[in-house]
N, C-alpha and C positions, 0 to 999 in steps of 0.2 A: 504493500500500500504506500502511496506517495505520502511522505511525512507531512507535507503541507496540508493534504486532505485529512490526515489523521488528527491534526491539531486544529482543524477548522471548527468553529463553534457549531454545536448542534442547533438546528432550527427548531423553534417552538411556535405554537400558535400565539399570535399577539393578543393581549387581553383587550376586551371591549373597553373603550374609554369611560363608559358609564358603569362599569363593574365596580361596586363598592369595595371589593377586596384589592383593586388595582393599587399599586404603590402610589402614595400621594407625593406631590412635589413640595412638601413642606407644611408647616403649621400656618393656618390662616391668621391674618392680622387680628380678626375678632378674637380668636383663641389666645393670641399673645396678650391681649388686653384683659381678658376675662378668666383665663384658665386658673384654677386654684393652685396655690403653692403651699408647701408644708412649712414655709418659713414665716416668721413674724414680720410685720410691715417695715420695721426699722432695723432689720438685721445688718444692713450695710450703711446705715446712716453715718455721715461724716467721712466715709471712705471714697476714694477716687479709683475708678476702674477704667482702664484703657483697653479697648478691644479692637484688634485688627480684623479685617474682613467683617466689619459690623453692619454692612448694608443688607445682608441676606442670611438665610439659613441659621446655623447655630449661633453665629455672631449677633444677628438681629435679635434672636430669642434671648440671648444673654444680656444684650443691651436693655431690652424691655424689662426683664426680670430684675436686673440690678437697679434700674431706675425705680421700679415698683417697690424695691426694698430699701430705697432711700439714698442710694449711692450717687455721687457725681460721676457722670459717664462721658467718655470720649470714644468716638469710633472713627476708624479709617477704612479706606477701600479705594479701589481704582476708579470707580464711577460715582461722581458726585451726586447724580440724580438718585441713586439708590440710598446714599447717605442722607440726602435731604428728605426722602420719603420716610426713612426710619426716624429721623429727627422729628418730623411733623407728627408721626404716629405716637411717639413717646410724649411729646408736648401735649397732645390732645388727651392722652390717657392719664398722665400723671401730673401735668403742669410743670414738669422739670425741663430745663433747657440743657441739652447735651451739646458737646463740642463735636464737630465733624471736620475731617480733613482728608481730601483726596490725595493719594500718594501710592507709591509702590514700595514694599519692604525690601525689594531687591537693591534699592539705592540707599547706601548708608547715610548720605546727606539728607535725604527725605525722612529717614527714620529719626535722625537728630532733630529735625524741624518739628516732627510730630510730638516727640517727647517734650521738647521745650515749650511748644504751644499748650500742651496739656498742663504742664507745671505752671505756666504763666496764668492760665485761666483758673485753675483750681488750687494752686499753691503747692501741690504735691501729687504724687501718684502712689497709691497703695498696692494695687494689683495690675499686672499686665497679663492679658489673655492673648496669646499668640495663636490666633485662629485663622489668619489668612493663609491660603495655600491652594493647591489645585493639582490635578492630574487627569489623565485620560486613559481609557482601557486599550491596551495593545500588547501583542506578543513582544517580548523583549528583543527578540532577534530582528524585529522590524523597526525599532526605535530609530528616529533620525538623530543626528548629533544635536540639532537645535532643540528637538523635543526633550531629549535627555537633560540638556543643560537648563532648559526653562524650568523643569520640575525641581531639579536639584537646587537651582539658584533661589527659587521661591521658598520651597519647603524646608531646606536646610540653611542656606546662607541668610535668607531673609529673617528667619527666626533667630539666628545667631546675632545679627546686627541689632535686633530689638533687645535681646537679652543683655548683650554687652553694654550697649549705650544706656540702658536703664540701670544696670548695676553700677556703672561709673557715677551716675547721678545720685543714686542712693548712698554709695560709699562716700562721695565728696560732701554730701549733705548730712552724713551721720544718721541717716534714717533707715528703718527696716524696709524690706521690699518682698514682694511675692510674685512669682512668675508661674503661670499656668500654660503649658504648651499642649496644643491639640495635636495628637499624633494618630496612630493606628495600631491595631493588634498585629504585630509583625513577627511574633515568635516563631511561627511556622512558615514564614514567607507570605508573599502575596502574588500568586500567579496572575499574569496580565496587568500587573501594576508594579513591576520590579523597580521602576524609577522612584516612585514614592515610597516603596518599601525601604530602599537604600537611604533615602533622605530622612524618613521618619525614624528608622533605627539609629541614624546618626544623632537626631535630636534627643531620642530617649537616653542614649548613653552619654551624650553631652550634658544633659540635664542631671543625670545621676552624679557625674563628675563635679559639676558646678554646685550641686547641693551640698557637697562637702567643702569645696574650695571657697565658696562664698558664705558659708555658715558664720565665720567670724564677723561678717558685715551684717548678720541677722537678715540675710536674704534667703528665702525658701524657694525651691524650684521643684515643681511636680509636673507630671504629664497625665493627660486623659486620652485613652485610646478607645474612641467610639467604634462600634460595630456597624451594623446596617441601620442607618439613621435616615429617615425620610426628610429630604431637603430639596431645594431647587437644583442642587448638584446632581440629582438623579437624571437630569436632562441629558447628560453626556453618555449615559449608558443605554444600550439597546433594551427595548421593552422585553424581549425574550430572555434577557439576562436578569432583569429586575424582578420578574415574577418568581424567580428561584431564590433570590437573596435571603428571604426569611427562612428558607429551608435549611440554611447553614448554621442555625443555632437550635439547641434543644427546646427552646420555648416556642420556636416556629412563629415568631412575630418580628415586626420591625419596630425599632425605637423611633423617637422623633426629637426635634431640636429642643423641646422643653425638657426632656429627660437629661440632655447634656447641660442645659442652662442651670438646672437645679444642682447638678454635681459641681459646676463651676462656682455657683453661689456658696456652696459649702466650703470649697477650698479658699474662697475669698473672705470667708468669715473668720472670726476669732476662734470658732470651734475647731478649726484646722491648724492652729498655731504650732502643733507638734508633728504635723505631717510634712515630711521633707524627703526629697529624692525618690518619690514613689511614682509608680505607673499604675493608674487606676483604669481597669478595663471595663467598659460599659457596652457589653455586646450580647447579653442574653445567654451567655455560656458558649458562644461560638468557638472560643479558643479550645474548648474540650470536644468539639463536635464535628464541624465541617469546614469547607473552604468555599469562599465566595469567588465566582468567576465573573468579573465585571464585564467581560466581552462576550459571555455566553460559554457554557461548558463545552469543551471539545469532545468530539465523538470518542476519542481514545479513553476518556475518563468516565464517560456516561454509560455505566453498567447497572442495570436493574434499578433505574431511577435514583441513583446515588445523588446526594445533595452536593 
């Protein structure tokens, strides 16, 4: 058999767009405003939280929850219109004015400008949520050099610029800091996403290293590894792959951005002040169960309905 055919994704019936079990493209804005939270209203009062990639998905949900919990919030992203929409939604829901700044974390100078603007506006930064990132499903053997570098530069280098520049400011000001890095569950690899697997693994072990190295500065560094989370990011994956995603965890369900936002809120709160150097996996048990194939399961692995 031709190896290329052997590794080709298995075709599946595309789900009906009106099927209620079809994977959603994120939490609705109404849900972000009204969805109950386990936390008290003032959990993050007086704290400043900076979220990259805050115009959509997990970043948007985190910005809304943090604002609802009383935090000063700053968000960044590459598209100002998305940031403006999130800003308007939060203002209408909570009455709080958040800071927005369009930028790319790939550029260290833009990272510095974002941090300085946030400190100028709110006086300090308590927590940074490194949520910005991205990838696309593809067999590793077919990656272009440009595609590989783009994912590594955003997910690894961009996260590093944010971490280092924030740490410098906390050290120089003699203030504590808290870094939360959004990564992935990479323990068993990520077929069809080798580029982001490499980048996220780098962030995880960079974070574990810095959790020790920066402890004298009272800077904590932790990671969250989401599993299958319904967000707008689902748009880059084929429908025939999406319908199988939830089968890769023993709970056989998908999480959503609110699940992630509540975990971030915990790590941003005083309740987590002894959590350092950790990787918290939020995947319904996928790490113990199955493998997600973001481009569609290849025929070679599709035996007996395997997940």
